[in-house]
MARLUM-259487 format. One record per residue (C-alpha): x, y, z; residue number from 1; residue in one letter. Coordinates in steps of 0.25 Angstrom, whole numbers, plus 5000, padded with zeros to 4 digits. Example, Ala and Ser with C-alpha at 12.3 -4.5 7.8 and 13.67 -1.06 7.14 Angstrom:
2
+------+------+------+------+------+
!    X !    Y !    Z ! resi ! resn !
+------+------+------+------+------+
! 5049 ! 4982 ! 5031 !    1 !    A !
! 5055 ! 4996 ! 5029 !    2 !    S !
+------+------+------+------+------+
This chain:
470
+------+------+------+------+------+
!    X !    Y !    Z ! resi ! resn !
+------+------+------+------+------+
! 4868 ! 5243 ! 5561 !    1 !    X !
! 4875 ! 5243 ! 5547 !    2 !    X !
! 4888 ! 5237 ! 5545 !    3 !    X !
! 4898 ! 5246 ! 5538 !    4 !    X !
! 4902 ! 5241 ! 5525 !    5 !    X !
! 4904 ! 5255 ! 5518 !    6 !    X !
! 4919 ! 5253 ! 5521 !    7 !    X !
! 4920 ! 5240 ! 5515 !    8 !    X !
! 4930 ! 5238 ! 5503 !    9 !    X !
! 4923 ! 5236 ! 5490 !   10 !    X !
! 4908 ! 5231 ! 5489 !   11 !    X !
! 4901 ! 5224 ! 5500 !   12 !    X !
! 4894 ! 5211 ! 5497 !   13 !    X !
! 4884 ! 5205 ! 5507 !   14 !    X !
! 4883 ! 5190 ! 5505 !   15 !    X !
! 4871 ! 5186 ! 5513 !   16 !    X !
! 4873 ! 5171 ! 5517 !   17 !    X !
! 4886 ! 5164 ! 5522 !   18 !    X !
! 4883 ! 5150 ! 5516 !   19 !    X !
! 4888 ! 5144 ! 5503 !   20 !    X !
! 4881 ! 5155 ! 5494 !   21 !    X !
! 4887 ! 5166 ! 5502 !   22 !    X !
! 4900 ! 5160 ! 5503 !   23 !    X !
! 4901 ! 5157 ! 5489 !   24 !    X !
! 4897 ! 5171 ! 5485 !   25 !    X !
! 4907 ! 5177 ! 5494 !   26 !    X !
! 4918 ! 5168 ! 5489 !   27 !    X !
! 4916 ! 5171 ! 5475 !   28 !    X !
! 4914 ! 5186 ! 5478 !   29 !    X !
! 4928 ! 5186 ! 5485 !   30 !    X !
! 4935 ! 5178 ! 5474 !   31 !    X !
! 4929 ! 5187 ! 5462 !   32 !    X !
! 4932 ! 5200 ! 5470 !   33 !    X !
! 4946 ! 5196 ! 5473 !   34 !    X !
! 4948 ! 5192 ! 5458 !   35 !    X !
! 4943 ! 5206 ! 5454 !   36 !    X !
! 4950 ! 5213 ! 5466 !   37 !    X !
! 4937 ! 5219 ! 5470 !   38 !    X !
! 4936 ! 5223 ! 5485 !   39 !    X !
! 4924 ! 5216 ! 5492 !   40 !    X !
! 4917 ! 5215 ! 5505 !   41 !    X !
! 4908 ! 5203 ! 5507 !   42 !    X !
! 4898 ! 5202 ! 5519 !   43 !    X !
! 4895 ! 5187 ! 5521 !   44 !    X !
! 4883 ! 5187 ! 5529 !   45 !    X !
! 4878 ! 5174 ! 5536 !   46 !    X !
! 4866 ! 5173 ! 5546 !   47 !    X !
! 4872 ! 5162 ! 5554 !   48 !    X !
! 4887 ! 5165 ! 5552 !   49 !    X !
! 4890 ! 5153 ! 5544 !   50 !    X !
! 4898 ! 5161 ! 5533 !   51 !    X !
! 4903 ! 5151 ! 5523 !   52 !    X !
! 4895 ! 5140 ! 5527 !   53 !    X !
! 4880 ! 5143 ! 5528 !   54 !    X !
! 4870 ! 5133 ! 5532 !   55 !    X !
! 4875 ! 5122 ! 5523 !   56 !    X !
! 4889 ! 5121 ! 5526 !   57 !    X !
! 4889 ! 5125 ! 5541 !   58 !    X !
! 4885 ! 5111 ! 5545 !   59 !    X !
! 4896 ! 5103 ! 5553 !   60 !    X !
! 4890 ! 5090 ! 5551 !   61 !    X !
! 4900 ! 5081 ! 5544 !   62 !    X !
! 4889 ! 5073 ! 5536 !   63 !    X !
! 4883 ! 5085 ! 5530 !   64 !    X !
! 4889 ! 5084 ! 5516 !   65 !    X !
! 4889 ! 5092 ! 5503 !   66 !    X !
! 4878 ! 5088 ! 5494 !   67 !    X !
! 4887 ! 5089 ! 5482 !   68 !    X !
! 4901 ! 5084 ! 5479 !   69 !    X !
! 4912 ! 5093 ! 5483 !   70 !    X !
! 4916 ! 5094 ! 5468 !   71 !    X !
! 4904 ! 5102 ! 5466 !   72 !    X !
! 4905 ! 5111 ! 5478 !   73 !    X !
! 4916 ! 5121 ! 5475 !   74 !    X !
! 4913 ! 5134 ! 5480 !   75 !    X !
! 4920 ! 5141 ! 5469 !   76 !    X !
! 4915 ! 5143 ! 5455 !   77 !    X !
! 4925 ! 5138 ! 5445 !   78 !    X !
! 4933 ! 5130 ! 5455 !   79 !    X !
! 4925 ! 5117 ! 5456 !   80 !    X !
! 4936 ! 5110 ! 5463 !   81 !    X !
! 4938 ! 5120 ! 5474 !   82 !    X !
! 4931 ! 5112 ! 5485 !   83 !    X !
! 4938 ! 5099 ! 5481 !   84 !    X !
! 4951 ! 5107 ! 5483 !   85 !    X !
! 4947 ! 5112 ! 5496 !   86 !    X !
! 4942 ! 5099 ! 5501 !   87 !    X !
! 4956 ! 5093 ! 5497 !   88 !    X !
! 4963 ! 5104 ! 5505 !   89 !    X !
! 4954 ! 5103 ! 5517 !   90 !    X !
! 4955 ! 5088 ! 5517 !   91 !    X !
! 4940 ! 5085 ! 5515 !   92 !    X !
! 4943 ! 5079 ! 5501 !   93 !    X !
! 4938 ! 5065 ! 5497 !   94 !    X !
! 4923 ! 5068 ! 5501 !   95 !    X !
! 4914 ! 5071 ! 5489 !   96 !    X !
! 4903 ! 5077 ! 5498 !   97 !    X !
! 4910 ! 5085 ! 5508 !   98 !    X !
! 4904 ! 5088 ! 5522 !   99 !    X !
! 4897 ! 5102 ! 5521 !  100 !    X !
! 4905 ! 5107 ! 5533 !  101 !    X !
! 4917 ! 5105 ! 5524 !  102 !    X !
! 4911 ! 5112 ! 5513 !  103 !    X !
! 4908 ! 5123 ! 5523 !  104 !    X !
! 4923 ! 5124 ! 5526 !  105 !    X !
! 4926 ! 5125 ! 5511 !  106 !    X !
! 4917 ! 5137 ! 5510 !  107 !    X !
! 4923 ! 5144 ! 5521 !  108 !    X !
! 4937 ! 5141 ! 5516 !  109 !    X !
! 4933 ! 5145 ! 5502 !  110 !    X !
! 4927 ! 5158 ! 5507 !  111 !    X !
! 4940 ! 5161 ! 5516 !  112 !    X !
! 4949 ! 5159 ! 5504 !  113 !    X !
! 4941 ! 5168 ! 5496 !  114 !    X !
! 4942 ! 5179 ! 5507 !  115 !    X !
! 4957 ! 5177 ! 5508 !  116 !    X !
! 4959 ! 5178 ! 5493 !  117 !    X !
! 4950 ! 5191 ! 5492 !  118 !    X !
! 4956 ! 5197 ! 5505 !  119 !    X !
! 4958 ! 5209 ! 5507 !  120 !    X !
! 4951 ! 5214 ! 5495 !  121 !    X !
! 4938 ! 5207 ! 5499 !  122 !    X !
! 4932 ! 5204 ! 5513 !  123 !    X !
! 4921 ! 5195 ! 5518 !  124 !    X !
! 4914 ! 5199 ! 5531 !  125 !    X !
! 4905 ! 5188 ! 5537 !  126 !    X !
! 4893 ! 5193 ! 5544 !  127 !    X !
! 4883 ! 5184 ! 5553 !  128 !    X !
! 4869 ! 5190 ! 5551 !  129 !    X !
! 4856 ! 5188 ! 5544 !  130 !    X !
! 4853 ! 5196 ! 5532 !  131 !    X !
! 4839 ! 5201 ! 5533 !  132 !    X !
! 4837 ! 5212 ! 5523 !  133 !    X !
! 4844 ! 5219 ! 5511 !  134 !    X !
! 4842 ! 5234 ! 5507 !  135 !    X !
! 4847 ! 5244 ! 5497 !  136 !    X !
! 4853 ! 5256 ! 5502 !  137 !    X !
! 4858 ! 5269 ! 5497 !  138 !    X !
! 4871 ! 5268 ! 5505 !  139 !    X !
! 4885 ! 5265 ! 5500 !  140 !    X !
! 4882 ! 5250 ! 5499 !  141 !    X !
! 4868 ! 5248 ! 5492 !  142 !    X !
! 4863 ! 5236 ! 5501 !  143 !    X !
! 4860 ! 5235 ! 5515 !  144 !    X !
! 4859 ! 5221 ! 5521 !  145 !    X !
! 4851 ! 5220 ! 5534 !  146 !    X !
! 4857 ! 5210 ! 5544 !  147 !    X !
! 4852 ! 5204 ! 5556 !  148 !    X !
! 4862 ! 5212 ! 5563 !  149 !    X !
! 4864 ! 5226 ! 5556 !  150 !    X !
! 4866 ! 5229 ! 5541 !  151 !    X !
! 4877 ! 5228 ! 5530 !  152 !    X !
! 4878 ! 5236 ! 5518 !  153 !    X !
! 4883 ! 5230 ! 5505 !  154 !    X !
! 4884 ! 5232 ! 5490 !  155 !    X !
! 4879 ! 5218 ! 5486 !  156 !    X !
! 4871 ! 5207 ! 5493 !  157 !    X !
! 4872 ! 5193 ! 5490 !  158 !    X !
! 4861 ! 5184 ! 5495 !  159 !    X !
! 4868 ! 5170 ! 5498 !  160 !    X !
! 4857 ! 5166 ! 5508 !  161 !    X !
! 4857 ! 5151 ! 5503 !  162 !    X !
! 4845 ! 5143 ! 5507 !  163 !    X !
! 4834 ! 5148 ! 5516 !  164 !    X !
! 4829 ! 5138 ! 5526 !  165 !    X !
! 4815 ! 5134 ! 5523 !  166 !    X !
! 4803 ! 5135 ! 5533 !  167 !    X !
! 4796 ! 5123 ! 5539 !  168 !    X !
! 4787 ! 5117 ! 5529 !  169 !    X !
! 4776 ! 5116 ! 5539 !  170 !    X !
! 4770 ! 5122 ! 5551 !  171 !    X !
! 4778 ! 5121 ! 5564 !  172 !    X !
! 4780 ! 5127 ! 5577 !  173 !    X !
! 4793 ! 5134 ! 5581 !  174 !    X !
! 4801 ! 5123 ! 5588 !  175 !    X !
! 4816 ! 5121 ! 5590 !  176 !    X !
! 4813 ! 5107 ! 5586 !  177 !    X !
! 4810 ! 5112 ! 5572 !  178 !    X !
! 4823 ! 5115 ! 5564 !  179 !    X !
! 4819 ! 5124 ! 5553 !  180 !    X !
! 4833 ! 5126 ! 5547 !  181 !    X !
! 4842 ! 5114 ! 5549 !  182 !    X !
! 4854 ! 5122 ! 5544 !  183 !    X !
! 4853 ! 5133 ! 5555 !  184 !    X !
! 4865 ! 5132 ! 5564 !  185 !    X !
! 4864 ! 5121 ! 5574 !  186 !    X !
! 4849 ! 5118 ! 5570 !  187 !    X !
! 4851 ! 5103 ! 5570 !  188 !    X !
! 4860 ! 5102 ! 5582 !  189 !    X !
! 4849 ! 5099 ! 5592 !  190 !    X !
! 4842 ! 5089 ! 5583 !  191 !    X !
! 4855 ! 5081 ! 5581 !  192 !    X !
! 4858 ! 5081 ! 5596 !  193 !    X !
! 4844 ! 5077 ! 5601 !  194 !    X !
! 4839 ! 5069 ! 5589 !  195 !    X !
! 4825 ! 5063 ! 5589 !  196 !    X !
! 4815 ! 5063 ! 5578 !  197 !    X !
! 4818 ! 5073 ! 5567 !  198 !    X !
! 4809 ! 5077 ! 5556 !  199 !    X !
! 4816 ! 5084 ! 5544 !  200 !    X !
! 4807 ! 5091 ! 5534 !  201 !    X !
! 4813 ! 5089 ! 5520 !  202 !    X !
! 4821 ! 5078 ! 5514 !  203 !    X !
! 4832 ! 5086 ! 5506 !  204 !    X !
! 4847 ! 5088 ! 5509 !  205 !    X !
! 4844 ! 5096 ! 5521 !  206 !    X !
! 4836 ! 5085 ! 5527 !  207 !    X !
! 4848 ! 5076 ! 5525 !  208 !    X !
! 4858 ! 5085 ! 5532 !  209 !    X !
! 4848 ! 5087 ! 5543 !  210 !    X !
! 4846 ! 5072 ! 5545 !  211 !    X !
! 4861 ! 5069 ! 5545 !  212 !    X !
! 4863 ! 5080 ! 5555 !  213 !    X !
! 4852 ! 5076 ! 5565 !  214 !    X !
! 4855 ! 5061 ! 5565 !  215 !    X !
! 4870 ! 5061 ! 5565 !  216 !    X !
! 4874 ! 5056 ! 5579 !  217 !    X !
! 4860 ! 5054 ! 5584 !  218 !    X !
! 4854 ! 5041 ! 5581 !  219 !    X !
! 4841 ! 5044 ! 5589 !  220 !    X !
! 4837 ! 5054 ! 5578 !  221 !    X !
! 4827 ! 5050 ! 5568 !  222 !    X !
! 4824 ! 5059 ! 5556 !  223 !    X !
! 4812 ! 5060 ! 5547 !  224 !    X !
! 4813 ! 5068 ! 5534 !  225 !    X !
! 4800 ! 5073 ! 5527 !  226 !    X !
! 4798 ! 5080 ! 5514 !  227 !    X !
! 4787 ! 5081 ! 5504 !  228 !    X !
! 4794 ! 5071 ! 5494 !  229 !    X !
! 4803 ! 5063 ! 5504 !  230 !    X !
! 4814 ! 5063 ! 5494 !  231 !    X !
! 4829 ! 5063 ! 5498 !  232 !    X !
! 4840 ! 5069 ! 5490 !  233 !    X !
! 4847 ! 5059 ! 5481 !  234 !    X !
! 4862 ! 5056 ! 5484 !  235 !    X !
! 4874 ! 5059 ! 5476 !  236 !    X !
! 4881 ! 5048 ! 5468 !  237 !    X !
! 4892 ! 5040 ! 5474 !  238 !    X !
! 4899 ! 5040 ! 5460 !  239 !    X !
! 4910 ! 5050 ! 5458 !  240 !    X !
! 4906 ! 5061 ! 5448 !  241 !    X !
! 4917 ! 5056 ! 5438 !  242 !    X !
! 4908 ! 5044 ! 5435 !  243 !    X !
! 4895 ! 5050 ! 5433 !  244 !    X !
! 4888 ! 5051 ! 5420 !  245 !    X !
! 4888 ! 5065 ! 5412 !  246 !    X !
! 4873 ! 5069 ! 5409 !  247 !    X !
! 4868 ! 5078 ! 5398 !  248 !    X !
! 4854 ! 5084 ! 5397 !  249 !    X !
! 4849 ! 5092 ! 5386 !  250 !    X !
! 4844 ! 5103 ! 5395 !  251 !    X !
! 4858 ! 5106 ! 5401 !  252 !    X !
! 4864 ! 5108 ! 5387 !  253 !    X !
! 4854 ! 5118 ! 5382 !  254 !    X !
! 4855 ! 5132 ! 5389 !  255 !    X !
! 4844 ! 5139 ! 5382 !  256 !    X !
! 4829 ! 5139 ! 5382 !  257 !    X !
! 4819 ! 5135 ! 5393 !  258 !    X !
! 4821 ! 5122 ! 5401 !  259 !    X !
! 4808 ! 5115 ! 5403 !  260 !    X !
! 4806 ! 5107 ! 5416 !  261 !    X !
! 4800 ! 5095 ! 5409 !  262 !    X !
! 4811 ! 5094 ! 5398 !  263 !    X !
! 4822 ! 5095 ! 5409 !  264 !    X !
! 4815 ! 5084 ! 5417 !  265 !    X !
! 4814 ! 5075 ! 5405 !  266 !    X !
! 4829 ! 5077 ! 5402 !  267 !    X !
! 4833 ! 5073 ! 5416 !  268 !    X !
! 4824 ! 5061 ! 5417 !  269 !    X !
! 4829 ! 5056 ! 5404 !  270 !    X !
! 4843 ! 5058 ! 5408 !  271 !    X !
! 4841 ! 5050 ! 5421 !  272 !    X !
! 4833 ! 5039 ! 5414 !  273 !    X !
! 4844 ! 5037 ! 5405 !  274 !    X !
! 4853 ! 5034 ! 5417 !  275 !    X !
! 4846 ! 5032 ! 5429 !  276 !    X !
! 4858 ! 5031 ! 5438 !  277 !    X !
! 4863 ! 5044 ! 5433 !  278 !    X !
! 4853 ! 5054 ! 5438 !  279 !    X !
! 4863 ! 5061 ! 5447 !  280 !    X !
! 4871 ! 5065 ! 5434 !  281 !    X !
! 4858 ! 5070 ! 5428 !  282 !    X !
! 4855 ! 5079 ! 5439 !  283 !    X !
! 4870 ! 5084 ! 5440 !  284 !    X !
! 4869 ! 5087 ! 5425 !  285 !    X !
! 4857 ! 5096 ! 5427 !  286 !    X !
! 4863 ! 5103 ! 5440 !  287 !    X !
! 4872 ! 5113 ! 5434 !  288 !    X !
! 4862 ! 5116 ! 5423 !  289 !    X !
! 4851 ! 5118 ! 5433 !  290 !    X !
! 4851 ! 5133 ! 5435 !  291 !    X !
! 4851 ! 5136 ! 5420 !  292 !    X !
! 4840 ! 5126 ! 5418 !  293 !    X !
! 4832 ! 5133 ! 5429 !  294 !    X !
! 4834 ! 5146 ! 5423 !  295 !    X !
! 4828 ! 5141 ! 5410 !  296 !    X !
! 4816 ! 5134 ! 5415 !  297 !    X !
! 4803 ! 5141 ! 5414 !  298 !    X !
! 4797 ! 5145 ! 5427 !  299 !    X !
! 4785 ! 5135 ! 5427 !  300 !    X !
! 4795 ! 5124 ! 5425 !  301 !    X !
! 4803 ! 5129 ! 5437 !  302 !    X !
! 4791 ! 5129 ! 5445 !  303 !    X !
! 4787 ! 5115 ! 5440 !  304 !    X !
! 4801 ! 5110 ! 5444 !  305 !    X !
! 4800 ! 5115 ! 5458 !  306 !    X !
! 4787 ! 5109 ! 5460 !  307 !    X !
! 4789 ! 5095 ! 5454 !  308 !    X !
! 4804 ! 5093 ! 5451 !  309 !    X !
! 4813 ! 5101 ! 5461 !  310 !    X !
! 4813 ! 5090 ! 5472 !  311 !    X !
! 4817 ! 5079 ! 5463 !  312 !    X !
! 4828 ! 5088 ! 5458 !  313 !    X !
! 4833 ! 5092 ! 5472 !  314 !    X !
! 4834 ! 5078 ! 5477 !  315 !    X !
! 4842 ! 5074 ! 5465 !  316 !    X !
! 4850 ! 5087 ! 5463 !  317 !    X !
! 4854 ! 5089 ! 5478 !  318 !    X !
! 4859 ! 5075 ! 5482 !  319 !    X !
! 4865 ! 5071 ! 5495 !  320 !    X !
! 4879 ! 5066 ! 5496 !  321 !    X !
! 4881 ! 5051 ! 5497 !  322 !    X !
! 4886 ! 5052 ! 5512 !  323 !    X !
! 4873 ! 5059 ! 5516 !  324 !    X !
! 4865 ! 5049 ! 5508 !  325 !    X !
! 4872 ! 5038 ! 5516 !  326 !    X !
! 4868 ! 5045 ! 5529 !  327 !    X !
! 4854 ! 5047 ! 5525 !  328 !    X !
! 4852 ! 5032 ! 5521 !  329 !    X !
! 4858 ! 5028 ! 5534 !  330 !    X !
! 4848 ! 5037 ! 5542 !  331 !    X !
! 4836 ! 5031 ! 5534 !  332 !    X !
! 4841 ! 5017 ! 5535 !  333 !    X !
! 4842 ! 5018 ! 5550 !  334 !    X !
! 4829 ! 5025 ! 5551 !  335 !    X !
! 4834 ! 5038 ! 5556 !  336 !    X !
! 4829 ! 5045 ! 5544 !  337 !    X !
! 4816 ! 5044 ! 5537 !  338 !    X !
! 4812 ! 5052 ! 5525 !  339 !    X !
! 4797 ! 5054 ! 5523 !  340 !    X !
! 4788 ! 5061 ! 5512 !  341 !    X !
! 4778 ! 5071 ! 5518 !  342 !    X !
! 4775 ! 5085 ! 5522 !  343 !    X !
! 4775 ! 5091 ! 5536 !  344 !    X !
! 4762 ! 5098 ! 5539 !  345 !    X !
! 4764 ! 5104 ! 5553 !  346 !    X !
! 4773 ! 5102 ! 5565 !  347 !    X !
! 4769 ! 5103 ! 5580 !  348 !    X !
! 4777 ! 5103 ! 5592 !  349 !    X !
! 4774 ! 5095 ! 5605 !  350 !    X !
! 4784 ! 5097 ! 5615 !  351 !    X !
! 4797 ! 5092 ! 5609 !  352 !    X !
! 4790 ! 5084 ! 5598 !  353 !    X !
! 4786 ! 5089 ! 5584 !  354 !    X !
! 4773 ! 5084 ! 5579 !  355 !    X !
! 4773 ! 5084 ! 5563 !  356 !    X !
! 4761 ! 5082 ! 5554 !  357 !    X !
! 4761 ! 5079 ! 5539 !  358 !    X !
! 4754 ! 5088 ! 5530 !  359 !    X !
! 4747 ! 5088 ! 5516 !  360 !    X !
! 4737 ! 5077 ! 5521 !  361 !    X !
! 4748 ! 5067 ! 5525 !  362 !    X !
! 4745 ! 5059 ! 5537 !  363 !    X !
! 4753 ! 5058 ! 5550 !  364 !    X !
! 4765 ! 5065 ! 5556 !  365 !    X !
! 4777 ! 5063 ! 5565 !  366 !    X !
! 4784 ! 5068 ! 5577 !  367 !    X !
! 4798 ! 5074 ! 5578 !  368 !    X !
! 4808 ! 5080 ! 5587 !  369 !    X !
! 4814 ! 5089 ! 5577 !  370 !    X !
! 4810 ! 5095 ! 5564 !  371 !    X !
! 4820 ! 5099 ! 5554 !  372 !    X !
! 4816 ! 5108 ! 5542 !  373 !    X !
! 4825 ! 5103 ! 5530 !  374 !    X !
! 4815 ! 5107 ! 5519 !  375 !    X !
! 4826 ! 5115 ! 5511 !  376 !    X !
! 4828 ! 5129 ! 5508 !  377 !    X !
! 4816 ! 5139 ! 5508 !  378 !    X !
! 4811 ! 5145 ! 5495 !  379 !    X !
! 4812 ! 5160 ! 5495 !  380 !    X !
! 4797 ! 5161 ! 5497 !  381 !    X !
! 4797 ! 5155 ! 5510 !  382 !    X !
! 4810 ! 5161 ! 5515 !  383 !    X !
! 4811 ! 5167 ! 5529 !  384 !    X !
! 4825 ! 5173 ! 5526 !  385 !    X !
! 4824 ! 5188 ! 5530 !  386 !    X !
! 4833 ! 5193 ! 5519 !  387 !    X !
! 4825 ! 5187 ! 5508 !  388 !    X !
! 4812 ! 5191 ! 5513 !  389 !    X !
! 4817 ! 5205 ! 5514 !  390 !    X !
! 4823 ! 5205 ! 5500 !  391 !    X !
! 4809 ! 5201 ! 5495 !  392 !    X !
! 4802 ! 5211 ! 5503 !  393 !    X !
! 4811 ! 5222 ! 5499 !  394 !    X !
! 4810 ! 5219 ! 5484 !  395 !    X !
! 4825 ! 5217 ! 5483 !  396 !    X !
! 4822 ! 5202 ! 5480 !  397 !    X !
! 4811 ! 5193 ! 5475 !  398 !    X !
! 4809 ! 5178 ! 5475 !  399 !    X !
! 4812 ! 5170 ! 5462 !  400 !    X !
! 4800 ! 5166 ! 5454 !  401 !    X !
! 4800 ! 5152 ! 5460 !  402 !    X !
! 4802 ! 5157 ! 5475 !  403 !    X !
! 4815 ! 5149 ! 5477 !  404 !    X !
! 4824 ! 5160 ! 5479 !  405 !    X !
! 4826 ! 5175 ! 5475 !  406 !    X !
! 4825 ! 5180 ! 5461 !  407 !    X !
! 4838 ! 5184 ! 5455 !  408 !    X !
! 4845 ! 5187 ! 5442 !  409 !    X !
! 4854 ! 5176 ! 5437 !  410 !    X !
! 4866 ! 5183 ! 5443 !  411 !    X !
! 4860 ! 5182 ! 5457 !  412 !    X !
! 4855 ! 5197 ! 5458 !  413 !    X !
! 4842 ! 5197 ! 5466 !  414 !    X !
! 4830 ! 5202 ! 5458 !  415 !    X !
! 4821 ! 5212 ! 5466 !  416 !    X !
! 4806 ! 5212 ! 5467 !  417 !    X !
! 4805 ! 5218 ! 5453 !  418 !    X !
! 4815 ! 5209 ! 5447 !  419 !    X !
! 4827 ! 5218 ! 5446 !  420 !    X !
! 4840 ! 5212 ! 5449 !  421 !    X !
! 4848 ! 5218 ! 5460 !  422 !    X !
! 4862 ! 5223 ! 5458 !  423 !    X !
! 4867 ! 5220 ! 5472 !  424 !    X !
! 4859 ! 5209 ! 5478 !  425 !    X !
! 4862 ! 5195 ! 5473 !  426 !    X !
! 4860 ! 5180 ! 5478 !  427 !    X !
! 4865 ! 5166 ! 5475 !  428 !    X !
! 4863 ! 5152 ! 5479 !  429 !    X !
! 4849 ! 5147 ! 5484 !  430 !    X !
! 4842 ! 5160 ! 5483 !  431 !    X !
! 4843 ! 5158 ! 5467 !  432 !    X !
! 4837 ! 5145 ! 5467 !  433 !    X !
! 4825 ! 5150 ! 5460 !  434 !    X !
! 4834 ! 5156 ! 5449 !  435 !    X !
! 4843 ! 5144 ! 5447 !  436 !    X !
! 4837 ! 5133 ! 5455 !  437 !    X !
! 4850 ! 5126 ! 5457 !  438 !    X !
! 4856 ! 5137 ! 5466 !  439 !    X !
! 4859 ! 5131 ! 5479 !  440 !    X !
! 4871 ! 5123 ! 5478 !  441 !    X !
! 4886 ! 5126 ! 5478 !  442 !    X !
! 4889 ! 5125 ! 5463 !  443 !    X !
! 4878 ! 5135 ! 5459 !  444 !    X !
! 4881 ! 5144 ! 5471 !  445 !    X !
! 4895 ! 5145 ! 5468 !  446 !    X !
! 4893 ! 5149 ! 5453 !  447 !    X !
! 4883 ! 5160 ! 5457 !  448 !    X !
! 4892 ! 5165 ! 5468 !  449 !    X !
! 4903 ! 5166 ! 5457 !  450 !    X !
! 4894 ! 5173 ! 5447 !  451 !    X !
! 4889 ! 5183 ! 5458 !  452 !    X !
! 4903 ! 5186 ! 5462 !  453 !    X !
! 4907 ! 5189 ! 5448 !  454 !    X !
! 4895 ! 5198 ! 5446 !  455 !    X !
! 4896 ! 5206 ! 5459 !  456 !    X !
! 4911 ! 5208 ! 5458 !  457 !    X !
! 4911 ! 5212 ! 5443 !  458 !    X !
! 4899 ! 5221 ! 5445 !  459 !    X !
! 4906 ! 5228 ! 5457 !  460 !    X !
! 4919 ! 5230 ! 5448 !  461 !    X !
! 4911 ! 5236 ! 5437 !  462 !    X !
! 4905 ! 5246 ! 5447 !  463 !    X !
! 4919 ! 5250 ! 5452 !  464 !    X !
! 4925 ! 5252 ! 5439 !  465 !    X !
! 4928 ! 5267 ! 5435 !  466 !    X !
! 4917 ! 5273 ! 5427 !  467 !    X !
! 4907 ! 5262 ! 5431 !  468 !    X !
! 4893 ! 5267 ! 5431 !  469 !    X !
! 4891 ! 5261 ! 5445 !  470 !    X !
+------+------+------+------+------+
């Protein structure tokens, strides 16, 4: 069954994904369309019906906090204090690291306000379905999006699919005691209720949230977190931003020429050595320049970064809030959380117990009542997402050179299998990680959303002008 969109007012834009990326894309489309008085119909499609929230901000746990200060998390490009003002009006001000459930409320309120401002010129239709395929058509609207229930036709599609859950990094039998996606709705509820011995694969930010969730209110739960390096994310400073030291690096001042990895590492190490207690400020100085630096880095240097440097960068760049750091320290001091270096070889189930063996020549193993996969997002080469697999198979898209996401132009237009940019299929956020590397956090996504909205709306206006070649 094909949903009728031929009577929709203005162009139809299908935004695939209702999380932060899709919400920010929708908000900026509404704002730009309203400013230019362009009628617009937006289909906001989310598999789990969590429109405006996605996986990250649908959590209801009060101790799941933002991993960045509220001052950096405005949803609107050009309005850095937008979240701070909302927090004051919503009486959640005074907390530098807001609970993620409050940030979810903020995204919902921001989307609702953008809809009110743009109504009746622009309208958003929320659809709960999984997008499984995308096709060009010869009909009135050039794209047909195949959903788990029916189809919709659109003029433009925006892939805002966010992070794809990773597959288990080891062989394991199907089991309800193995949680492959901790962010699936209700995934951790039974683990938190029953407790026991919990093995978490991964030691990054997802592990921290999972550990907090399954140990909260259940003192019988013991967690072991395992990863190849056994490194935890570092914590944010307790000092306010106003007293932190400004940092200048030569590589951030020069916007031309190639960036060599060895030179970049030398500059970072020199800056940190000059003021060892100032490493957070050095990392924060690189952060806004990182996408441009990544663009200018030769491909062999990018590959070397991913092999040898990426994990060091991630634990210093993606830091945990002080409140989470205190909780994790308490869990470790009381023996309820242990962090271990290693790699899981295989998993077998014996009745209600999971037998875990270590791989790569490591000796020993352990038993667990539950296993939670917190190894982070899947790289595109290992994705099981049906839409991406279909796009690759049909030639409408291809992986980027590093296999981190999809290949695209600097404006987010997907490149097909021959390297030709699409005129009506775009993406933003995590799928562009291979293009920009730093493309997974709100500051980068909101700028991409704003730029994409301007591109789409101005292109549509040009087509609608009298005498346009289109």
